Every structure is written in structure tokens, then in C-alpha cells.
C-alpha positions as CSV (number, residue, x, y, z in Angstrom):
1,M,139.5,40.2,94.6
2,E,137.0,40.3,97.1
3,F,134.8,41.2,94.0
4,L,135.6,38.2,92.6
5,A,135.2,35.9,95.6
6,L,131.6,37.5,96.0
7,V,131.2,36.6,92.4
8,D,132.1,33.2,92.7
9,A,130.0,32.7,95.5
10,I,127.4,34.0,93.9
11,K,127.4,31.8,90.9
12,Y,127.8,28.4,93.4
13,T,124.7,29.4,94.9
14,Y,122.7,30.5,91.7
15,D,122.8,26.9,90.8
16,L,121.1,25.9,94.0
17,E,117.6,25.1,95.1
18,L,116.2,28.0,97.1
19,S,115.8,25.9,99.9
20,E,119.7,25.0,99.8
21,R,121.1,28.7,99.8
22,K,122.8,30.0,102.3
23,T,123.7,33.4,103.7
24,I,127.0,35.3,101.8
25,Y,128.9,37.6,104.2
26,S,131.6,39.9,103.4
27,D,133.5,42.8,104.9
28,S,133.8,44.6,101.9
29,V,131.1,47.3,101.3
30,T,132.7,48.4,98.1
31,A,132.9,44.9,96.6
32,M,129.2,44.4,97.6
33,A,128.4,47.8,95.8
34,W,130.1,46.8,92.9
35,V,128.2,43.1,92.8
36,R,124.9,45.3,93.3
37,N,126.0,47.7,90.3
38,K,127.3,45.0,88.0
39,K,130.8,47.0,87.6
40,A,133.8,46.8,89.1
41,K,135.9,50.0,89.5
42,S,139.0,48.4,90.2
43,T,142.5,49.8,89.6
44,I,143.9,46.3,88.7
45,T,146.4,46.4,85.8
46,T,147.3,42.9,85.2
47,T,145.4,41.5,82.0
48,E,144.8,38.0,83.8
49,S,142.8,40.2,86.8
50,Q,141.7,42.3,84.0
51,L,139.6,39.2,82.2
52,A,138.6,37.9,85.2
53,I,136.8,40.7,86.6
54,K,135.4,41.4,82.8
55,D,134.2,37.7,83.0
56,A,132.6,38.6,86.1
57,E,130.7,41.4,85.2
58,N,129.4,40.1,82.3
59,W,128.0,36.9,84.4
60,L,126.4,39.6,86.5
61,K,125.1,41.3,83.7
62,T,123.6,38.2,82.1
63,H,121.9,36.5,85.0
64,N,118.9,37.3,87.3
65,I,120.6,37.7,90.9
66,L,118.0,39.6,92.9
67,S,117.0,36.4,94.8
68,I,120.9,36.3,95.7
69,I,121.5,39.6,96.4
70,S,119.7,39.4,99.8
71,L,121.7,36.7,101.0
72,I,124.6,38.7,100.5
73,K,125.2,40.5,104.2
74,K,127.9,42.7,105.7
75,W,129.9,41.0,108.5
76,N,129.9,43.0,111.6
77,T,133.6,42.8,112.3
78,K,133.0,45.4,115.7
79,E,130.4,42.4,117.1
80,W,132.2,39.0,115.7
81,G,135.4,39.9,115.2
82,E,137.9,39.9,111.9
83,I,136.3,37.8,108.9
84,P,138.3,34.6,109.1
85,A,139.2,35.1,105.5
86,D,141.1,38.0,106.6
87,F,143.6,35.4,108.7
88,G,144.8,38.2,110.9
89,R,145.9,40.7,108.2
90,K,144.1,43.6,109.2
């Protein structure tokens, strides 16, 4: 799901002017790699999730996201604490 969240953030950022784009943070090295490779290696089995992942992969493959990839940064958990999206689940 973190892969899908990153792709959604990229889609949102893609449509913004360069000067309006903001840094996108993720604590998932795996999701970040999947975005760079434009391919998720998910073991999800639900049809709806599989379709969402395929749609995300296809979007990544058909859009030039090089200028946005540089905006994706690793959340520094040791220094900044848990990423707010985790809501204390770790």
C-alpha cells in the first residue's frame, strides 16, 4: 500500500508547476525502489489491489517522472521519530 501511496503523491505532484512541488517522504525503502523500477513485487492477492498496482505501474511507465523522483526522500526515523502516517503502529 505504501507503493500506491507514493504513486498517488507522484501523480499529484506531477500536475503541479515545478516551483510548487514539495518533497515526498517515505519510510519504505522497498516502495521507493518499486517506484524507481516502475514495478511492484507485491504478494497481494486481492483482485482490487492487484488492479490498483497494475494501474500504478502503467501510470509510472507512461509518464516521465525523473524530475519528481528526486523529490522522494527517505524519512529519517532515528532522527525525526516515527513517520506520522504510522500512527504508533510500529
